[in-house]
Each structure stands twice: as structure tokens, then as C-alpha cells.
ROTORDREN-963384 format. One record per residue: residue number from 1; residue in three letters; x, y, z of N, C-alpha, C, O in turn. Coordinates in Angstrom, 2 decimals. Each point is the difference from the previous one (the first is absolute). Example, Ala and Ser with C-alpha at 12.3 -4.5 7.8 and 13.67 -1.06 7.14 Angstrom:
ROTORDREN-963384
@zaro = 1; drentor = ALA; nxx = 13.19; nyy = -5.69; nzz = 7.80; caxx = -0.89; cayy = 1.19; cazz = 0.00; cxx = 0.90; cyy = 1.20; czz = 0.00; oxx = 1.04; oyy = -0.02; ozz = 0.66
@zaro = 2; drentor = SER; nxx = -1.39; nyy = 1.07; nzz = -1.38; caxx = 0.82; cayy = 1.19; cazz = 0.06; cxx = -0.77; cyy = 1.09; czz = 0.73; oxx = 0.51; oyy = 1.11; ozz = 0.17
***
This chain:
ROTORDREN-963384
@zaro = 1; drentor = MET; nxx = 1.23; nyy = -1.08; nzz = 0.29; caxx = -1.39; cayy = 1.47; cazz = -0.17; cxx = 1.62; cyy = 0.94; czz = -0.11; oxx = 1.11; oyy = -0.04; ozz = 0.52
@zaro = 2; drentor = ALA; nxx = -1.63; nyy = 0.57; nzz = -1.21; caxx = 0.62; cayy = 1.63; cazz = -0.15; cxx = -0.08; cyy = 0.71; czz = 1.09; oxx = -1.11; oyy = -0.16; ozz = 0.50
@zaro = 3; drentor = GLN; nxx = 1.84; nyy = 0.95; nzz = 0.17; caxx = 0.24; cayy = 0.88; cazz = 1.15; cxx = -0.31; cyy = 1.58; czz = -0.49; oxx = 0.32; oyy = 0.35; ozz = -1.14
@zaro = 4; drentor = VAL; nxx = -0.96; nyy = 0.56; nzz = 2.08; caxx = 0.26; cayy = 1.34; cazz = -1.39; cxx = 0.31; cyy = 1.38; czz = 1.41; oxx = -0.40; oyy = -0.12; ozz = 1.16
@zaro = 5; drentor = GLY; nxx = 1.01; nyy = 1.07; nzz = -1.60; caxx = 0.37; cayy = 0.28; cazz = 1.24; cxx = 0.83; cyy = -0.25; czz = 0.98; oxx = 0.41; oyy = -1.14; ozz = 0.21
@zaro = 6; drentor = SER; nxx = 0.02; nyy = 2.37; nzz = 0.68; caxx = 0.98; cayy = -0.14; cazz = 1.27; cxx = -1.26; cyy = 1.07; czz = 0.72; oxx = -0.46; oyy = -0.06; ozz = 1.14
@zaro = 7; drentor = GLY; nxx = 0.22; nyy = 0.77; nzz = -1.94; caxx = -1.05; cayy = 0.97; cazz = 1.32; cxx = -1.21; cyy = -0.16; czz = 0.48; oxx = -1.02; oyy = -0.24; ozz = -0.65
@zaro = 8; drentor = THR; nxx = 1.15; nyy = 0.39; nzz = 1.86; caxx = -1.62; cayy = 0.53; cazz = 1.09; cxx = -0.76; cyy = 0.42; czz = -0.38; oxx = 0.13; oyy = 0.92; ozz = -0.80
@zaro = 9; drentor = SER; nxx = -1.26; nyy = -1.35; nzz = 1.17; caxx = -1.25; cayy = 0.05; cazz = -0.47; cxx = -0.47; cyy = 0.91; czz = 1.48; oxx = 0.47; oyy = -0.34; ozz = 1.09
@zaro = 10; drentor = PRO; nxx = -1.56; nyy = 1.66; nzz = -1.23; caxx = -0.73; cayy = 0.05; cazz = 1.48; cxx = -0.71; cyy = -0.72; czz = 0.47; oxx = -0.32; oyy = -0.03; ozz = 1.19
@zaro = 11; drentor = GLN; nxx = -0.17; nyy = -0.88; nzz = -2.32; caxx = -1.37; cayy = -0.59; cazz = 0.36; cxx = -0.06; cyy = -0.96; czz = 0.48; oxx = -0.96; oyy = -0.51; ozz = 0.57
@zaro = 12; drentor = ALA; nxx = 2.86; nyy = -0.23; nzz = -0.89; caxx = 0.21; cayy = -1.16; cazz = 0.50; cxx = -0.47; cyy = -0.07; czz = 1.74; oxx = 0.17; oyy = 1.01; ozz = 0.69
@zaro = 13; drentor = LEU; nxx = -0.64; nyy = -2.01; nzz = -0.20; caxx = -0.30; cayy = -0.90; cazz = 1.59; cxx = 1.25; cyy = -0.73; czz = -0.27; oxx = 0.67; oyy = -0.39; ozz = -0.95
@zaro = 14; drentor = PRO; nxx = -0.67; nyy = 0.37; nzz = 2.97; caxx = 1.39; cayy = -0.22; cazz = 0.36; cxx = -0.01; cyy = -1.85; czz = -0.08; oxx = -0.90; oyy = -0.65; ozz = 0.54
@zaro = 15; drentor = ALA; nxx = 1.71; nyy = 0.18; nzz = -1.08; caxx = 0.26; cayy = -1.76; cazz = -0.09; cxx = -0.68; cyy = -0.21; czz = 1.06; oxx = -0.25; oyy = 0.62; ozz = 1.03
@zaro = 16; drentor = VAL; nxx = -0.18; nyy = -2.22; nzz = -1.74; caxx = -1.15; cayy = -0.43; cazz = 0.82; cxx = 1.13; cyy = -1.33; czz = -0.06; oxx = 0.49; oyy = -0.33; ozz = -1.09
@zaro = 17; drentor = SER; nxx = -0.03; nyy = -0.60; nzz = 2.74; caxx = 0.64; cayy = -0.41; cazz = 0.12; cxx = -0.76; cyy = -2.05; czz = -0.17; oxx = 0.71; oyy = -0.97; ozz = 0.29
@zaro = 18; drentor = ALA; nxx = -1.60; nyy = 0.88; nzz = -0.60; caxx = -0.26; cayy = -1.38; cazz = -0.26; cxx = -1.24; cyy = -0.29; czz = -0.63; oxx = -0.71; oyy = 0.99; ozz = 0.21
@zaro = 19; drentor = GLY; nxx = -0.08; nyy = -2.02; nzz = -1.04; caxx = -0.74; cayy = 0.10; cazz = -0.19; cxx = -0.84; cyy = 1.14; czz = -0.99; oxx = 0.79; oyy = 0.94; ozz = 0.00
@zaro = 20; drentor = THR; nxx = -1.79; nyy = -0.56; nzz = -0.72; caxx = -0.64; cayy = 0.17; cazz = -0.70; cxx = -0.23; cyy = 1.41; czz = -0.23; oxx = -0.47; oyy = 0.61; ozz = 0.96
@zaro = 21; drentor = VAL; nxx = 0.77; nyy = 0.23; nzz = -2.31; caxx = -0.92; cayy = 1.13; cazz = -0.05; cxx = -1.06; cyy = 0.08; czz = -1.21; oxx = 0.02; oyy = -0.38; ozz = -1.17
@zaro = 22; drentor = GLN; nxx = -1.06; nyy = 1.12; nzz = 2.09; caxx = -0.76; cayy = -0.17; cazz = -1.28; cxx = -0.11; cyy = 0.73; czz = -0.60; oxx = 0.45; oyy = 0.88; ozz = 0.74
@zaro = 23; drentor = VAL; nxx = -0.98; nyy = 0.11; nzz = -2.48; caxx = 0.01; cayy = 1.04; cazz = -0.25; cxx = -1.78; cyy = 0.35; czz = -0.60; oxx = -0.85; oyy = -0.80; ozz = -0.41
@zaro = 24; drentor = GLY; nxx = 0.81; nyy = 1.88; nzz = 0.54; caxx = -1.95; cayy = -0.92; cazz = -0.76; cxx = 0.56; cyy = 0.86; czz = -1.35; oxx = 1.05; oyy = 0.64; ozz = 0.02
@zaro = 25; drentor = ILE; nxx = -2.06; nyy = -0.76; nzz = -1.31; caxx = -0.41; cayy = 0.41; cazz = -0.74; cxx = -1.51; cyy = 0.80; czz = 0.21; oxx = -1.06; oyy = -0.62; ozz = 0.13
@zaro = 26; drentor = VAL; nxx = 1.16; nyy = 1.84; nzz = -0.11; caxx = -1.18; cayy = 0.90; cazz = 0.00; cxx = -0.06; cyy = 1.24; czz = -0.76; oxx = 0.89; oyy = 0.83; ozz = -0.20
@zaro = 27; drentor = ASN; nxx = -2.09; nyy = -0.86; nzz = -0.18; caxx = -0.16; cayy = 1.05; cazz = -1.50; cxx = 2.02; cyy = 0.65; czz = -0.83; oxx = 0.65; oyy = 1.05; ozz = -0.03
@zaro = 28; drentor = PHE; nxx = -0.53; nyy = -2.09; nzz = -0.33; caxx = 1.00; cayy = 0.19; cazz = -1.07; cxx = 1.61; cyy = 0.02; czz = 0.53; oxx = 1.02; oyy = -0.01; ozz = -0.69
@zaro = 29; drentor = LYS; nxx = -1.21; nyy = 0.02; nzz = 2.46; caxx = 0.92; cayy = 0.28; cazz = 0.78; cxx = 0.47; cyy = -1.04; czz = 0.41; oxx = -0.82; oyy = -0.72; ozz = 0.56
@zaro = 30; drentor = PHE; nxx = 2.26; nyy = 0.19; nzz = -0.63; caxx = 0.55; cayy = -0.77; cazz = 0.89; cxx = -0.09; cyy = 0.19; czz = 0.96; oxx = -1.18; oyy = 0.35; ozz = -0.11
@zaro = 31; drentor = THR; nxx = 1.37; nyy = -0.22; nzz = 1.22; caxx = 0.01; cayy = 0.66; cazz = 1.65; cxx = -0.32; cyy = -1.33; czz = 1.43; oxx = -0.86; oyy = -0.75; ozz = 0.47
@zaro = 32; drentor = PRO; nxx = 2.48; nyy = 1.27; nzz = -0.31; caxx = 0.99; cayy = 0.98; cazz = -0.01; cxx = 0.16; cyy = -0.33; czz = -1.20; oxx = -0.51; oyy = -1.00; ozz = -0.50
@zaro = 33; drentor = ASP; nxx = 1.31; nyy = 1.91; nzz = -0.15; caxx = 0.87; cayy = 0.00; cazz = -1.63; cxx = 1.34; cyy = -0.38; czz = 0.15; oxx = 0.56; oyy = -0.68; ozz = -0.86
@zaro = 34; drentor = THR; nxx = 0.34; nyy = 1.27; nzz = 2.43; caxx = 0.73; cayy = -0.52; cazz = 0.16; cxx = 0.30; cyy = -1.23; czz = 1.94; oxx = -0.18; oyy = 0.47; ozz = 1.12
@zaro = 35; drentor = VAL; nxx = 0.48; nyy = -1.42; nzz = -1.29; caxx = 0.37; cayy = -0.44; cazz = 1.08; cxx = 1.21; cyy = -0.73; czz = 0.58; oxx = -0.04; oyy = -1.22; ozz = -0.10
@zaro = 36; drentor = THR; nxx = 1.06; nyy = 1.75; nzz = 0.65; caxx = 1.09; cayy = -1.00; cazz = 0.64; cxx = -0.12; cyy = -1.17; czz = 0.59; oxx = -0.86; oyy = -0.07; ozz = 0.89
@zaro = 37; drentor = ILE; nxx = 1.61; nyy = -1.08; nzz = -1.17; caxx = 0.07; cayy = -1.12; cazz = 0.71; cxx = 0.98; cyy = -0.86; czz = 0.28; oxx = 0.80; oyy = 0.39; ozz = -0.85
@zaro = 38; drentor = LYS; nxx = 0.01; nyy = -1.69; nzz = 1.68; caxx = 0.40; cayy = -0.83; cazz = -0.49; cxx = 0.48; cyy = -0.39; czz = -0.89; oxx = -0.39; oyy = 0.34; ozz = -1.12
@zaro = 39; drentor = VAL; nxx = 1.48; nyy = -1.25; nzz = 1.30; caxx = 0.61; cayy = -1.20; cazz = -0.97; cxx = -1.42; cyy = -0.81; czz = 0.74; oxx = -0.55; oyy = 0.29; ozz = 1.06
@zaro = 40; drentor = GLY; nxx = 0.21; nyy = -1.43; nzz = -2.07; caxx = -0.84; cayy = -1.46; cazz = 0.25; cxx = -1.71; cyy = 0.62; czz = 0.60; oxx = -1.05; oyy = -0.64; ozz = 0.10
@zaro = 41; drentor = ASN; nxx = 1.27; nyy = 1.77; nzz = 0.15; caxx = -1.96; cayy = 0.86; cazz = 0.18; cxx = -0.62; cyy = -0.12; czz = -1.72; oxx = 0.53; oyy = 0.24; ozz = -1.09
@zaro = 42; drentor = THR; nxx = -1.32; nyy = -0.53; nzz = 1.31; caxx = -1.39; cayy = -0.51; cazz = -1.05; cxx = -0.72; cyy = 1.97; czz = -0.06; oxx = -0.06; oyy = 0.70; ozz = 1.01
@zaro = 43; drentor = VAL; nxx = -0.37; nyy = -0.23; nzz = -2.38; caxx = -0.92; cayy = 0.58; cazz = -0.10; cxx = -1.15; cyy = -0.14; czz = -0.53; oxx = 0.18; oyy = -0.24; ozz = -1.19
@zaro = 44; drentor = ASP; nxx = -1.61; nyy = 0.29; nzz = 1.51; caxx = -1.51; cayy = -0.51; cazz = -0.41; cxx = -0.69; cyy = 1.12; czz = -0.77; oxx = -0.39; oyy = 1.00; ozz = 0.60
@zaro = 45; drentor = TRP; nxx = 0.20; nyy = -1.15; nzz = -2.12; caxx = -0.30; cayy = 1.58; cazz = -0.77; cxx = -1.91; cyy = -0.92; czz = 0.35; oxx = -0.22; oyy = -1.20; ozz = -0.18
@zaro = 46; drentor = THR; nxx = -0.86; nyy = 2.27; nzz = 0.68; caxx = -1.10; cayy = -0.36; cazz = -0.68; cxx = -1.01; cyy = 0.94; czz = -0.46; oxx = -0.06; oyy = 1.13; ozz = 0.46
@zaro = 47; drentor = ASN; nxx = -0.75; nyy = -1.56; nzz = -1.37; caxx = -0.27; cayy = 0.75; cazz = -0.84; cxx = -1.39; cyy = 0.37; czz = 0.54; oxx = -0.70; oyy = -0.94; ozz = 0.39
@zaro = 48; drentor = HIS; nxx = 0.12; nyy = 2.44; nzz = -0.30; caxx = -1.48; cayy = 0.20; cazz = 0.52; cxx = -0.78; cyy = 0.80; czz = -0.59; oxx = -1.06; oyy = 0.60; ozz = 0.18
@zaro = 49; drentor = ASP; nxx = 2.35; nyy = -0.83; nzz = -1.42; caxx = -1.24; cayy = 0.95; cazz = -0.79; cxx = -0.98; cyy = -0.26; czz = -1.04; oxx = 0.81; oyy = 0.93; ozz = -0.09
@zaro = 50; drentor = ASP; nxx = -1.67; nyy = -1.19; nzz = -0.78; caxx = -0.75; cayy = -0.63; cazz = -0.87; cxx = 0.75; cyy = -0.30; czz = -1.33; oxx = -0.11; oyy = -0.96; ozz = -0.76
@zaro = 51; drentor = ILE; nxx = 0.94; nyy = 2.10; nzz = 0.69; caxx = 0.84; cayy = -0.60; cazz = -1.25; cxx = 1.22; cyy = -0.71; czz = 0.35; oxx = 0.60; oyy = 0.06; ozz = 1.07
@zaro = 52; drentor = ALA; nxx = -0.23; nyy = -0.95; nzz = -2.40; caxx = 1.50; cayy = -0.75; cazz = 0.08; cxx = 0.82; cyy = 0.56; czz = 0.18; oxx = 0.10; oyy = 1.11; ozz = -0.52
@zaro = 53; drentor = HIS; nxx = 0.85; nyy = -1.60; nzz = 1.32; caxx = 1.19; cayy = 0.57; cazz = 0.40; cxx = 1.24; cyy = -0.80; czz = -0.36; oxx = -0.38; oyy = -1.10; ozz = -0.39
@zaro = 54; drentor = THR; nxx = 2.12; nyy = 1.21; nzz = 0.33; caxx = 1.11; cayy = -0.88; cazz = 0.11; cxx = 0.78; cyy = 0.16; czz = 1.35; oxx = -0.28; oyy = 0.56; ozz = 1.06
@zaro = 55; drentor = VAL; nxx = 1.13; nyy = -1.13; nzz = -1.40; caxx = 1.19; cayy = 0.67; cazz = 0.99; cxx = 1.40; cyy = -0.90; czz = -0.52; oxx = 0.24; oyy = -1.20; ozz = 0.17
@zaro = 56; drentor = SER; nxx = 0.56; nyy = 2.27; nzz = -0.86; caxx = 0.87; cayy = -0.03; cazz = -1.39; cxx = 1.30; cyy = 0.46; czz = 0.55; oxx = 0.33; oyy = 1.14; ozz = 0.33
@zaro = 57; drentor = PHE; nxx = 0.21; nyy = -2.05; nzz = -0.29; caxx = 1.24; cayy = 1.21; cazz = 0.77; cxx = 0.87; cyy = -0.55; czz = -1.50; oxx = 0.03; oyy = -0.95; ozz = -0.78
@zaro = 58; drentor = THR; nxx = 0.64; nyy = 2.39; nzz = 1.06; caxx = 0.58; cayy = 0.97; cazz = -1.37; cxx = 1.78; cyy = -0.81; czz = -0.42; oxx = 1.01; oyy = -0.18; ozz = 0.68
@zaro = 59; drentor = GLY; nxx = -1.42; nyy = -0.14; nzz = -2.21; caxx = 1.09; cayy = -0.57; cazz = -0.24; cxx = 0.88; cyy = -1.21; czz = 0.56; oxx = 1.22; oyy = 0.01; ozz = -0.18
@zaro = 60; drentor = SER; nxx = -1.83; nyy = -1.05; nzz = 0.85; caxx = -0.21; cayy = -1.40; cazz = 0.37; cxx = -0.64; cyy = -0.66; czz = -0.05; oxx = 0.01; oyy = -0.93; ozz = 0.82
@zaro = 61; drentor = GLY; nxx = -1.20; nyy = 1.02; nzz = -2.06; caxx = -0.79; cayy = -1.43; cazz = -0.44; cxx = -1.42; cyy = -0.37; czz = 1.52; oxx = -1.00; oyy = -0.71; ozz = 0.09
@zaro = 62; drentor = VAL; nxx = 1.62; nyy = 1.51; nzz = 0.64; caxx = -0.74; cayy = -0.75; cazz = 1.45; cxx = -1.45; cyy = 0.97; czz = 0.00; oxx = 0.12; oyy = 1.23; ozz = 0.05
@zaro = 63; drentor = HIS; nxx = -1.46; nyy = -1.85; nzz = -0.11; caxx = -1.12; cayy = 0.31; cazz = 0.01; cxx = -0.95; cyy = -1.02; czz = 0.70; oxx = 0.17; oyy = -1.22; ozz = 0.05
@zaro = 64; drentor = SER; nxx = -1.11; nyy = 1.85; nzz = 0.44; caxx = -1.10; cayy = -0.97; cazz = 0.39; cxx = -0.62; cyy = -0.21; czz = -1.48; oxx = 0.48; oyy = 0.17; ozz = -1.12
@zaro = 65; drentor = ASP; nxx = -1.77; nyy = -0.63; nzz = 1.58; caxx = -1.43; cayy = -0.20; cazz = -1.24; cxx = -0.64; cyy = 1.24; czz = 0.36; oxx = 0.31; oyy = 0.79; ozz = 0.90
@zaro = 66; drentor = VAL; nxx = -1.24; nyy = -0.73; nzz = -1.74; caxx = -0.80; cayy = 1.37; cazz = -0.47; cxx = -1.22; cyy = -0.30; czz = 1.50; oxx = -0.82; oyy = -0.92; ozz = -0.03
@zaro = 67; drentor = LEU; nxx = 0.92; nyy = 1.73; nzz = 1.03; caxx = -0.99; cayy = -0.13; cazz = 1.27; cxx = -0.93; cyy = 0.75; czz = -0.40; oxx = 0.11; oyy = 1.10; ozz = -0.54
@zaro = 68; drentor = ALA; nxx = -1.38; nyy = -1.90; nzz = 0.92; caxx = -1.16; cayy = 0.36; cazz = 0.15; cxx = -0.37; cyy = 0.66; czz = 1.01; oxx = 0.95; oyy = 0.29; ozz = 0.73
@zaro = 69; drentor = ARG; nxx = -2.36; nyy = 0.24; nzz = -0.21; caxx = -0.03; cayy = 0.91; cazz = 1.53; cxx = -0.06; cyy = -1.05; czz = 1.29; oxx = -0.77; oyy = -0.97; ozz = -0.05
@zaro = 70; drentor = ASN; nxx = 1.38; nyy = 1.15; nzz = 0.90; caxx = 0.67; cayy = -1.10; cazz = 0.65; cxx = 1.27; cyy = -1.25; czz = -0.10; oxx = 0.59; oyy = -0.82; ozz = 0.70
@zaro = 71; drentor = GLY; nxx = -0.63; nyy = 1.16; nzz = -1.63; caxx = 1.87; cayy = -0.58; cazz = -0.79; cxx = 1.37; cyy = -0.09; czz = 0.52; oxx = 0.70; oyy = 0.82; ozz = -0.59
@zaro = 72; drentor = SER; nxx = -0.04; nyy = -1.52; nzz = 1.47; caxx = 1.26; cayy = 0.37; cazz = 0.66; cxx = 0.81; cyy = -1.23; czz = -0.68; oxx = -0.12; oyy = -1.19; ozz = -0.31
@zaro = 73; drentor = TYR; nxx = 1.25; nyy = 2.54; nzz = 0.30; caxx = 1.27; cayy = -0.93; cazz = -0.43; cxx = 0.84; cyy = 0.59; czz = 1.04; oxx = -0.21; oyy = 1.10; ozz = 0.51
@zaro = 74; drentor = SER; nxx = 1.46; nyy = -2.12; nzz = -0.16; caxx = 1.07; cayy = -0.10; cazz = 1.33; cxx = 0.99; cyy = -0.42; czz = -0.62; oxx = -0.02; oyy = -0.97; ozz = -0.76
@zaro = 75; drentor = HIS; nxx = 1.27; nyy = 1.89; nzz = 1.10; caxx = 1.22; cayy = -0.23; cazz = -0.64; cxx = 0.81; cyy = 0.13; czz = 1.26; oxx = -0.38; oyy = 0.83; ozz = 0.82
@zaro = 76; drentor = THR; nxx = 1.78; nyy = -1.77; nzz = -0.51; caxx = 0.41; cayy = -0.65; cazz = 0.74; cxx = 1.67; cyy = 0.86; czz = -0.60; oxx = 0.68; oyy = -0.40; ozz = -0.95
@zaro = 77; drentor = PHE; nxx = -0.33; nyy = 1.78; nzz = 1.96; caxx = 1.58; cayy = -0.17; cazz = -0.39; cxx = 0.86; cyy = 0.06; czz = 0.67; oxx = -0.01; oyy = 0.24; ozz = 1.21
@zaro = 78; drentor = THR; nxx = 1.36; nyy = -0.56; nzz = -2.26; caxx = 0.92; cayy = -1.29; cazz = 0.37; cxx = 1.15; cyy = 0.68; czz = -0.37; oxx = 0.97; oyy = -0.76; ozz = 0.01
@zaro = 79; drentor = ALA; nxx = -0.68; nyy = 2.07; nzz = -0.39; caxx = 1.00; cayy = 0.57; cazz = 0.11; cxx = 0.21; cyy = 1.83; czz = 0.30; oxx = -0.91; oyy = 0.69; ozz = -0.47
@zaro = 80; drentor = PRO; nxx = 1.61; nyy = -0.23; nzz = 0.92; caxx = 0.04; cayy = 1.65; cazz = 0.68; cxx = -0.28; cyy = 0.84; czz = -1.20; oxx = 0.81; oyy = -0.17; ozz = -0.91
@zaro = 81; drentor = GLY; nxx = -1.34; nyy = 0.65; nzz = 0.79; caxx = 0.18; cayy = 1.21; cazz = -1.47; cxx = -2.07; cyy = 0.48; czz = 0.25; oxx = -0.96; oyy = -0.26; ozz = 0.72
@zaro = 82; drentor = THR; nxx = 1.48; nyy = 1.33; nzz = -2.30; caxx = -1.46; cayy = 0.85; cazz = 0.88; cxx = -0.53; cyy = -0.50; czz = -1.70; oxx = 0.91; oyy = -0.03; ozz = -0.83
@zaro = 83; drentor = TYR; nxx = -2.09; nyy = -0.28; nzz = 0.43; caxx = -1.20; cayy = -0.90; cazz = -0.64; cxx = -0.82; cyy = 1.24; czz = -0.75; oxx = -0.59; oyy = 0.66; ozz = 0.86
@zaro = 84; drentor = ALA; nxx = 0.42; nyy = -0.27; nzz = -1.90; caxx = -1.20; cayy = 1.16; cazz = -0.31; cxx = -0.89; cyy = -0.94; czz = -0.84; oxx = 0.28; oyy = -0.66; ozz = -1.01
@zaro = 85; drentor = TYR; nxx = -1.16; nyy = 0.75; nzz = 1.55; caxx = -1.42; cayy = -0.94; cazz = -1.36; cxx = -1.37; cyy = 1.18; czz = -0.23; oxx = -0.45; oyy = 0.88; ozz = 0.74
@zaro = 86; drentor = ILE; nxx = 0.14; nyy = -1.26; nzz = -1.85; caxx = -0.89; cayy = 0.98; cazz = -0.55; cxx = -1.70; cyy = -1.68; czz = -0.23; oxx = 0.18; oyy = -1.20; ozz = -0.22
@zaro = 87; drentor = CYS; nxx = -1.50; nyy = 1.95; nzz = 0.41; caxx = -0.48; cayy = -0.97; cazz = -1.19; cxx = 0.36; cyy = 0.31; czz = -1.23; oxx = 0.57; oyy = 1.08; ozz = -0.17
@zaro = 88; drentor = SER; nxx = -0.79; nyy = -1.88; nzz = -0.88; caxx = 0.51; cayy = -0.57; cazz = -0.78; cxx = -1.83; cyy = 0.68; czz = -1.20; oxx = -0.06; oyy = 0.23; ozz = -1.21
@zaro = 89; drentor = ILE; nxx = -1.01; nyy = -0.14; nzz = 2.23; caxx = -1.16; cayy = 0.36; cazz = -1.29; cxx = 0.00; cyy = 1.37; czz = -0.01; oxx = -0.22; oyy = 0.64; ozz = -1.03
@zaro = 90; drentor = HIS; nxx = 0.57; nyy = 0.08; nzz = 2.60; caxx = 0.17; cayy = 1.29; cazz = 0.26; cxx = 1.21; cyy = 0.67; czz = 0.41; oxx = 0.16; oyy = 0.57; ozz = 1.08
@zaro = 91; drentor = PRO; nxx = 0.59; nyy = -0.65; nzz = -1.91; caxx = 1.63; cayy = 0.66; cazz = 0.15; cxx = 0.05; cyy = 0.86; czz = 0.97; oxx = 1.11; oyy = 0.11; ozz = 0.53
@zaro = 92; drentor = PHE; nxx = -2.20; nyy = 0.71; nzz = -0.02; caxx = 0.18; cayy = 1.56; cazz = -0.02; cxx = -0.06; cyy = -0.94; czz = 1.88; oxx = 0.44; oyy = 0.60; ozz = 0.99
@zaro = 93; drentor = MET; nxx = -0.94; nyy = -1.81; nzz = -0.92; caxx = 0.29; cayy = -0.07; cazz = 1.71; cxx = 0.97; cyy = -0.66; czz = -0.11; oxx = 0.10; oyy = -0.77; ozz = -0.96
@zaro = 94; drentor = HIS; nxx = 0.74; nyy = 0.86; nzz = 1.78; caxx = 1.51; cayy = -0.16; cazz = 0.89; cxx = 0.28; cyy = 0.14; czz = 1.28; oxx = -0.36; oyy = 0.97; ozz = 0.67
@zaro = 95; drentor = GLY; nxx = 1.37; nyy = -2.44; nzz = -0.02; caxx = 0.04; cayy = 0.13; cazz = 1.24; cxx = 2.07; cyy = -0.35; czz = 0.01; oxx = 0.82; oyy = -0.08; ozz = -0.92
@zaro = 96; drentor = THR; nxx = -0.72; nyy = -0.01; nzz = 2.24; caxx = 1.15; cayy = -0.26; cazz = 0.15; cxx = 0.38; cyy = -1.31; czz = 1.20; oxx = -0.55; oyy = 0.11; ozz = 1.10
@zaro = 97; drentor = VAL; nxx = 1.16; nyy = -0.90; nzz = -1.25; caxx = 0.48; cayy = -0.96; cazz = 1.10; cxx = 1.36; cyy = 0.39; czz = 0.73; oxx = 0.81; oyy = 0.48; ozz = -0.80
@zaro = 98; drentor = ILE; nxx = -0.32; nyy = -0.54; nzz = 2.13; caxx = 1.01; cayy = -0.04; cazz = 0.26; cxx = 0.52; cyy = -0.78; czz = 0.79; oxx = -0.72; oyy = -0.36; ozz = 0.93
@zaro = 99; drentor = VAL; nxx = 1.90; nyy = -0.10; nzz = -0.97; caxx = 0.27; cayy = -1.16; cazz = 0.43; cxx = 1.36; cyy = 0.38; czz = 0.02; oxx = 0.96; oyy = 0.18; ozz = -0.76
@zaro = 100; drentor = THR; nxx = -1.50; nyy = -0.11; nzz = 2.84; caxx = 1.80; cayy = -0.55; cazz = 0.45; cxx = 0.55; cyy = -1.16; czz = 1.11; oxx = -0.61; oyy = -0.69; ozz = 0.82
@zaro = 101; drentor = SER; nxx = 1.69; nyy = 0.77; nzz = -1.09; caxx = 0.42; cayy = -1.33; cazz = 1.15; cxx = 0.14; cyy = -0.22; czz = 1.13; oxx = 0.31; oyy = -1.13; ozz = 0.38
***
């Protein structure tokens, strides 16, 4: 999976030490749009919109299937880095996962 930039985001949340972080898809936005987790943690995206969306990591080929309303996709991160993603159906929707060791 491709990593992007090393800058920090003012919207980044504190790193989660264990478990799963939830990201909602609401009103054509990933909420929160930036999460910070530890290596080995999982992010779970759930679509709350009536419109289908995807989670597609830029430059990597890693992506979810199309998520209908209440559909979800999980990914466990195994390497530190900054991972950008978009909705491939609505590419103006974007988010970032920051993975720390």
C-alpha cells in the first residue's frame, strides 16, 4: 500500500493502542476523515448513506467492494506509515489513516 506525505493533520485523533477504530461514511464524508492507530490495529468503515461508496487506498490496489447502506469494510494495518484513501465512486471523498509503531 502506498504511503503519502509525512505532515500532520490538525484533524488527526490520538493513536489508539489496541483494537478497532470506527469510521462512518455520512453525507458523502468519512467521519472522522483522519485517524491515528498503532501497527496491528484495524479500521472499520461503515456506510450510513443511502448511496453506495467504496474505500480505495490510493496507489495500492487495495479497496473494498461497493458498500451499500450499512455495508462495512475492515482493514488491519501491519506497517507504520500514512495511508490516503478515497471513495472511488465519489473521488472528492478522502481520508487518511496514520499508523505508528
